[in-house]
N, C-alpha and C positions, 0 to 999 in steps of 0.2 A: 214219786211213783207215776203221777199224771204225765210228767214230762217224758219219762221213758216210754210210756204207752203211746204218747203222741208221736215220738220219734220212730218207734217201731212201726206204727201204722203209716207214717209218712214214708219211711224207707220202703215198706212193702208196696205202697201205691206208686212210688217213684220207679221201682224196678218193674212193676207191671205196666206202667204207662210209657216205658221208654222204647217204644217201637218206632225207631227212626227210619228203618229200612223195611222192605218187604220180608226179608229173611228174619228180622226181629219179630215182625208181625206173625209169621208162621210159627215161630217158637212159642208163642202164647197158647197155641193149640196142643193138647195132648196127642201124641202119636198113637194110632190104632192100626190093627192089621185087618185085612179083608178075609173073609166076609165079616161084615159088621152091621149091627142093627141099632141105629141111632134112635134115641127116645127124647121126647120133650121132657124137661126136668125143671124142678124148682131151682131158681138161681137167686142167690143173695145179691144184695146191692153191689158188693165188692167183686162179684163174679162177672160183671159186664165189662165189655171192652171200653177203655177210656176213649174220650172224644178224638184224641189225636190219631187213633187207629182207624177211624171211620173213613179216612182217605184211601185206605186199601180195600174197602168194600165198594165194588163198582156201582151198585145201584142203591146205596144207602139213602141218598137224597131223594131218589125217585120213590122209594118205599115210604119215606116219611111224608112226601107230598101226597101220594095216593091214599095213605091211611088217614091223613089230616089229624093225627094224634101223635103224642110222643112215642118214639121208637128207640128201643135199646137192642144191642147185639151182644150175645154171650158165646164165647168159643166152646164148641162141643168136642171136636176132634179134627185130626188131619191125617191124610194118607199121602204117601209119596210113591210114585211109580217112575219108570224110566222116562215116560213122556210128560207127566204132569204132576202138579200138586192139587190135592182136593181138600177143601176146607168145609167143614160142616158148622154152620152158625145157627144158633137159636135166635129167632127174631121175636121180640116182645113188643106188642103194640098196645099202648095204654096200660091198663091194669089187668086185663083178662085174656086177651088174644095172644096165643103163642104158636109158632110154627117153625119148622126146620127148613133151612135154605142151604143148598149145596153150591159151592163156587169152584170152578175148575180153572186152573191157571197153568200155562206152559211157561216155566221160568217166572218172570214178573208179569207176563202178558195174560190178561184175562181172556178166557175162551168162551165160557158159558155159565149159566146158572139155572137152577130150577128148584121148585119147592119139593120137599120130600114128604111122603106119607109117614106118619108115626109108625114105628116098628117095621119100616120097609127094609128089606135085606139088601145091603149094598155089596156088590161084587164088582170085580174089575170090568166085566162085560157091560153091566148096566151103567157104570160111571162113564166109561169111554164112549159108549154108543149114544146115550141120551143127551 
């Protein structure tokens, strides 16, 4: 029984942690449609992105240095348009601080990022213009 639980947990982790390309990384985010209202949520330990995915988050190291505390990233959602991919990530700093960060990519190329207000309504206009 313990072995089967271990292998089930290991296979789940292995499938979640297998983001070898940017396209694999984007697949870790649930697809949503606009307009959308992202919210900070409680994330279990298994809900965070594995370390090998941090290479796809352009300012992950800068956030960790600026906060000088452990930082974790959890996938919230993604949007696709004709021009870009938008990823919404929940950033958890230490044990208490949480906020949402939006990353905009054109193909694999990073364009911009910004913090989101909790319950901010996202529409195509404010994603592409901000």
